LOZATOR-729307 format. One record per residue (C-alpha): y, z, x; residue in three letters. Coordinates in steps of 0.5 Angstrom, whole numbers, plus 2048, in hexadecimal, padded with zeros to 3 digits. Each point is the difference from the previous one (the first is absolute). Example, Ala and Ser with C-alpha at 12.3 -4.5 7.8 and 13.67 -1.06 7.14 Angstrom:
// LOZATOR-729307
7F7810819ala;8077FE802ser;
//
This chain:
// LOZATOR-729307
8E28998CCmet;8007F97FEala;8017F9803glu;8007FA7FCpro;7F97FD803ala;8007F9801ala;7FA801805arg;7F88007FEleu;7FE8077FFcys;7FB8047FEcys;8008077FBleu;7FD806802gly;8008057FAtrp;7FE808800asp;7FF8047FAphe;800807803ser;8008077FCthr;808800800gln;8027F9800gln;7FF7F9800val;8027FC806lys;8017F9802val;8017FC807val;8017F9801ala;7FE7FD807val;8017F9803asp;7FC7FC805ala;802804806ala;7FE8077FDmet;8088027FEasn;8018047FAval;8067FD7FDphe;8008047F9tyr;7FD8067FEglu;8018057FAasp;7FD8057FCser;8008047F9val;7FF807801his;7FD8037F9phe;803807800asp;8077FD801arg;8007F97FDasp;7FB8017FAleu;8028077FEpro;7FE7FF7F9glu;7F8801802phe;802807802gly;7FC800807thr;800804806gln;7FE7FD806gly;7FE7FA7FCgly;7FB8047FCval;7FF8057FAhis;7FC806803val;7FD8037F9his;8008077FEgln;7F9802804asp;8037FE806gly;7FA7FB802leu;8017FA7FBthr;8057FC803val;8027F97FDthr;8057FA800ser;8037FC7FApro;7FD7F9801val;8067FD7FDleu;805803805met;7FC7FC805trp;8017FA7FCval;8078017FEgln;802802808ala;7FD7F9801leu;8057FD7FBasp;806803803ile;7FE7FE807leu;7FF7F97FEleu;8078007FCglu;804803806lys;7FD7FB805met;8027FA7FBarg;807803800ala;801800807ser;7FF7F9801gly;7F8800802phe;7FD7F9800asp;7F98017FDphe;7FF7F9801ser;7FF801808arg;7FA8057FFval;7FA7FD802leu;7FB8067FFala;8008087FEleu;7FC806801ser;801807800gly;7FD807800ala;7FF8067FBgly;7FF807800gln;7F8801801gln;7FC8037FAhis;8047FF7FAgly;7FD7FD7FBser;8037FB7FAile;7FC7FF7F9tyr;8027F97FDtrp;7FF8007F9lys;7FB7FB7FCala;8057FA7FFgly;804801806ala;7FE7FA804ser;8027FC7FAarg;807803801val;8007FF808leu;7FE7F97FFthr;8067FE7FBser;806804802leu;8077FE7FEser;8057FE805pro;8058027FBasp;7FE808801leu;7FF805805pro;7F9802802leu;8008077FDhis;8027FE7F9glu;7FA7FB800gln;7FB805803leu;8028067FCgln;7F98007FBala;7FC7FD806cys;7FD807803phe;7FB8057FCser;803805805ile;807801801his;801806805asp;7FB7FE805cys;7FC804805pro;803800807val;7FD802807trp;804807800met;7FB8027FAasp;7FB805801ser;7FD8017F9ser;7F97FD801thr;7FC805804thr;7FB8007FAala;7FF7F8801gln;800800807cys;7FA805800arg;7FC7FC7FBgln;8017FA804leu;7FD803806glu;7FA8037FCala;7FF7F97FDala;7FF7FC807val;7FD806804gly;805804803gly;807800803ala;7FD7FD807gln;7FC7FB7FCala;8077FE7FCleu;804800807ser;7FB7FB803cys;8007FB7FAleu;8078007FEthr;803803807gly;8038067FDser;7FD8067FCarg;8038017F9ala;807802800tyr;8048027FAglu;8057FA801arg;7FB7FB801phe;8007FB7FAthr;7F98007FEgly;8018077FFasn;8067FF7FCgln;7FD7FB7FCile;7FA8057FEala;8058057FElys;8047FB7FBile;7F97FD7FDtyr;7FE8087FFgln;8068027FDgln;8037FA7FDasn;7FA7FC7FEpro;8047FC7FBglu;8057FE805ala;7FB7FE805tyr;7FC7FB7FBser;8077FD7FEhis;8017FE808thr;7FE7F9802glu;802801807arg;801805805ile;8057FF806ser;802804806leu;807800801val;8007FA806ser;7FC7FC7FBser;8048017FAphe;8067FE804ala;7FD7FA802ala;7FE7FF7F9ser;8078007FEleu;8027FA805phe;7FA7FC7FEleu;8008007F9gly;7F98027FFser;7FB806803tyr;800800807cys;7FA802803pro;7FF807804ile;8007FF808asp;7FB803804tyr;804804804ser;8048047FAasp;7F98007FCgly;7FD804806ser;8048067FDgly;7FD8007F9met;7F9803802asn;7FD7FA7FDleu;8007FB805leu;7FA7FF805gln;8047FF806ile;7FA7FD804gln;7FE7FA7FBasp;8078007FDlys;7FE8007F9val;8008067FAtrp;7FB805801ala;7FC8007FAgln;7FE807800ala;807802800cys;8037FC7FBleu;7FA8037FBgly;802807802ala;8077FF7FEcys;8017FC7FAala;7FC7FA7FCpro;8027F9801his;804801806leu;7FE7FB804glu;8037FB7FBglu;8068047FFlys;8017FF808leu;7FF7F9801gly;7FD7FE807pro;803802806pro;8037FB805val;802800808pro;807803801ser;8027FA803cys;7FF7FC7FAser;8057FB7FDval;7FF8027F8val;8047FA7FDgly;8077FD7FFpro;8058047FDval;8018017F9ser;8047FA7FCser;8048067FDtyr;803801807tyr;8017F8801val;8048007FAgln;804806800arg;802801807tyr;7FE7F9803gly;7FA802805phe;7FD7F9802pro;7F97FF7FCser;7FD800806gly;801807803cys;7FA803801lys;7FE8077FEval;7FC804806val;7FC8067FEala;804806800phe;7FC806803thr;801808801gly;806803804asp;7FC803805asn;7FC7FA802pro;8067FC800ala;803805805ser;7FA7FF804leu;8017F8800ala;807801802gly;7FF804806met;7FC7FC804arg;7FB806802leu;7FC800806glu;7FB804803glu;802807801gly;8067FF7FCasp;8028057FAile;8047FE7FAala;8048057FCile;8047FE7F9ser;8058057FFleu;8017FE7F9gly;7FF8047F9thr;7F9802802ser;7FF800808asp;7FA7FC802thr;7FD7FF807leu;7FC7F9801phe;7FB7FE806leu;7FD7F9801trp;7F8800800leu;7FB7FB801gln;7FA8047FEglu;8018047FApro;7FE808800thr;8018037FApro;8008077FFala;8028067FBleu;807800803glu;8057FA800gly;7FF7F97FEhis;7FD7F9802ile;8037FA7FDphe;7FF7F9801cys;8057FD805ser;8067FC7FCpro;8007FB806val;7F87FF802asp;7FB8017FBpro;7FB801805arg;804806802his;8028077FEtyr;805805800met;800808800ala;8058037FCleu;8028087FFleu;8058017FAcys;8058067FFphe;8038017FAlys;806805802asn;8047FB804gly;8077FD7FFser;8018047F9leu;7FE807804met;8057FE805arg;8057FF7FBglu;7FF8067FDlys;801804806ile;8067FC802arg;8038027F9asp;7FE807801glu;801801808ser;8057FB801ala;8058007FAser;7FD7F97FEgly;8027FD807ser;7FC7FC805trp;805801805ser;8008077FFglu;7F87FF800phe;8007FD807ser;805805803lys;7FB8057FEala;7FB7FC804leu;8047FF806arg;802808800ser;7F9803800thr;7FB7FF806glu;7FA7FD7FFmet;7FA8047FEgly;8058047FCasn;800807803gly;7F88007FEgly;8028007F8asn;7FC7FB7FDleu;8007FD7F8gly;7FC7FC7FCphe;8037FE7F9tyr;7FC7FD7FAphe;8058007FAasp;7FB7FB7FDval;7F8801801lys;7FF7FD806glu;7FA7FB802ile;7FF801807thr;7FE8067FFpro;8008027F9glu;805805800met;8068027FCile;806805802gly;804802806arg;7FD803806his;805803805arg;7FD804806phe;804804805ser;7FF800808pro;7FD8077FFglu;7FB7FC7FBasn;8028037FAarg;8017FC7F9glu;8078017FFval;8047FE7F9pro;8067FC803ala;8037FD807phe;8077FF802pro;8037FA7FEala;7FF7FC806asp;7F9803802val;7FE7FE7F9glu;8027F9802ile;7FC7FF806arg;7FA8047FDala;8007FB7FBleu;8007FA805ile;7FC803805glu;7FB8027FBgly;7FF7F97FDgln;7FF7FD806phe;7FB805803leu;7FC7FF7FAala;8007F9801lys;7FD800807arg;7FB8057FFile;7FD7FC7FAhis;8017F9804ala;7FB803805glu;7FB8027FBgly;8007F97FEleu;7FE7FE808gly;8087FF802tyr;801801807arg;8077FF804val;7FF7FB805leu;8047FE806pro;8037FA7FDlys;8018047F9thr;8067FE7FClys;8028047FAile;8037FB7FBleu;8048037FAala;8027FD7FAthr;8038027F9gly;8078037FEgly;7FF806805ala;7FF7FC806ser;8077FE800his;802807802asn;7FF801808gly;8008087FFasp;7FA8007FCile;7FC7FB805leu;802804806gln;7FE8067FDser;7F97FE7FEglu;7FA803804pro;7FB7FA800leu;8027FE807ser;7FD803806ser;8037FF807pro;7FB7FC804gly;7FE7FC7FAala;8057FE7FBcys;8057FC803gly;8057FF7FAcys;8028007F9val;8017F97FDtrp;8037FE7FAarg;8007F97FDpro;8057FC7FEgly;8028007F8ile;7FB7FE7FBcys;7FB7FD805his;7FB8017FBarg;8037FC7FBhis;8027FA805arg;7F8800802gln;7FE8007F9leu;8057FB7FEser;7FD7FB805leu;7F9801800arg;7FB7FA7FFgly;8057FB7FFleu;8037FA804arg;8077FE800leu;8007F9801pro;8087FF7FFser;802804806phe;8017FD807pro;7FA802803arg;7FA8017FBpro;7FC806801arg;7FB8047FCser;8028077FEtrp;7FB8057FFasp;7FF807801arg;7FB7FF805arg;8047FC804ala;806805800leu;7FC805802leu;7FD7FC806gly;808800802gly;8027F97FEcys;8077FE802glu;8048027FAval;7FE807800arg;806805800pro;800804806lys;7FF8087FFpro;806804802gln;7FF807804ile;8028067FCser;7FF805804cys;7FB803806tyr;7FC806801pro;804806801glu;7FD803806pro;8008077FDarg;7FB7FD7FBser;7FA803804cys;800806803ser;7FC803805gly;7FA8047FEleu;7FD806804cys;7F98027FFcys;8008077FCpro;7FF806803pro;7F8802801ala;8018067FBlys;8027FB7FAval;7FB7FB802arg;7FA7FF7FBpro;7FA804802ala;7FB7FB7FDarg;7FB7FF806ala;7FE7F97FDglu;8077FE800asn;804802806pro;8077FE801val;8017FB805pro;804803806val;8057FB804pro;7FC7FF806gly;7F98017FEala;7FB7FA800pro;8027FB7FBgly;8078027FFval;8067FD802ser;804805805pro;8068027FEala;8057FE805gly;803804805pro;7FE8077FFgly;7FA8037FCala;8037FF7FAcys;8067FC801gly;8007FA7FBpro;7FE7F9803cys;8067FA800arg;7FF7FA7FDleu;8057FA800pro;8037FD7FAleu;7FE7F97FFala;8067FC7FEasp;7FD7F87FEpro;8087FE800thr;800802808gly;8068047FFarg;8018087FFarg;8028027F9gly;8068057FFpro;7FF806804gly;7F97FE803gln;802802807gln;7F9803802gly;7F98007FEpro;7FE8057FAser;7FB805800ser;7F98007FDleu;7FA805801phe;7FA7FC7FDtrp;7FA8047FFval;7FA7FB7FFpro;7FA8057FEgly;7FE8017F9pro;8038067FDtrp;7FD8027FApro;8048037FAleu;7FF807800met;8028077FDcys;8068017FBser;8078007FFser;8058017FBpro;8037F9800val;7FD7FC7FAarg;8017FA7FCgly;8027F9802his;7FE802808leu;7F98027FEglu;7FF7FA7FCala;8037FB805cys;7FC803806leu;7F98037FDala;7FD7F9802his;802800807leu;7FA800805pro;803803805asn;807804802ile;8027FB806ser;8027FB7FBarg;8048057FCleu;804803806leu;8027F9802val;8027FF7F9ser;8048067FFleu;803802806cys;8057FB7FEala;8038047FBval;7FE807802leu;805803805arg;805804801ala;806800806gly;7FD7FE806glu;7FA803800his;7F97FE7FDpro;7FE8027F9phe;7F9800800pro;7FB7FE7FAval;7FA8037FFphe;7FB7FE7FAile;7FC8057FCser;7FB7FE7FAgly;8047FA7FFgly;807804800arg;805800805ile;802807804thr;8077FF803arg;801808802ser;801800808leu;8057FC804arg;7FD800808tyr;8057FE806leu;7FD7FC805gln;
//
């Protein structure tokens, strides 16, 4: 899509796992140009699948660095051929996939500063990298290096308190340690190590761009409180690492003017500013304007879940990053590796490769999937650390396969259920004003959003999806004044998050389904746990909310709607039975794997009941959930 641009604008770039994308936005935040280069489709000579090379061990995952450079060349040439007026570009910035690392060879800086405008970038940078196939976020091959790093700083929790996360295989510090240990010659020939974000910015800057605080938080190397490299971590990973990384900078820094290469070859103005690129996850948080109680979900190649924090509370699960908007604040993040690629695989297997058939299957199956539940990890998952496909029938037996339509709903409900449970482990709570903000490719599918079990009637009002490329608009305009516009104003991400007049209005994509939270009756006495020190709370007992009409009837909670109107089918209140007392995890059941990893940390069962009743139901009757020994037993169905 192109329109000759005679207006002042900014460019936002996205160097993601599967493509490089660009958008151009004007002073009114209107997107008037966007285009992309898809690696598998447009650059088949690199032989990637999903933008990556998965090695024989199934754990090592890399991407060719020159593929990213050539994609940028192609995209710039497409823009020029369309008549795009580069002379009107005031500034540019962007985002890159997190954790990936690029290794610049000694002497590469001289090449960057002396690029010839007569040749494309990829022809001039071929000899500039000491590692040609670079590790990316999908890599899980550095377990040994993770344990070494944790041991060097006093354990996993100590590392989390220092850097915001325990050691993760995909985090850049551990990838650097592996390269140093297994390929010391290549490491010794490396003069600079960049993240994908700072690498992309370096291409535009014509010199090495610093790593920003927010993306640097995903390396297990940055001390998030003081915003400096943690010396203990650097020493544990590789020698001379600090000089190879360079000093980090605030995420809103203007790092310099665009390289003369772009001025001479494409007609960029010499005063065009380059603003520090950041990671794709921090960029999504910045663009989605989170407020207290909101939860943001990026449904991309990986699925990620974000929260805004004023005070960091690092734990062994999840991540704490420096905020990309305000260096005084932080963001919490959970990452799930099996995201869109997993959905695409199930689409191909169960819906003949058609998203239309995929959506049709979601519409034709009831919420709760008749008690069928599945978790799908074709690559080793991050949260939890598992691999394989795990399907469970309503009778609580692991089964080898589901019918196609059941398989599709089991995938979607299992993915969202895991997200909610892990978010609650980080302290997330659904509030009356809560919004779920969805972005990424799958957020355009309303049937996927309507199927999610994150929202609870009486708490979450609706699922929102921001306008296209909001994160790029925000990143492109951060920290700059545009004096040529009719009404000069300061563009920065903090102002946009505060609700300045130019922010795009989010659109409502769907409302909570009234069936998404069923009534739960207390279990009969004969199946209640018998441990006297942990009695099961009975509705109506002191300190326990009454169960509504009748001894075991569900209480009724109204569906909050922040827009002031009912969503489709919202004719009345939905049922929710809340058991507030502490229910310990006890006894045993055959349900294993992901559910155990998800739920073992929960201190009481009441949170779990509210979390799981959204998806575990059948017909019009409640489908109870009992917890035992960190596992779920779903063996009995009770009528009111």
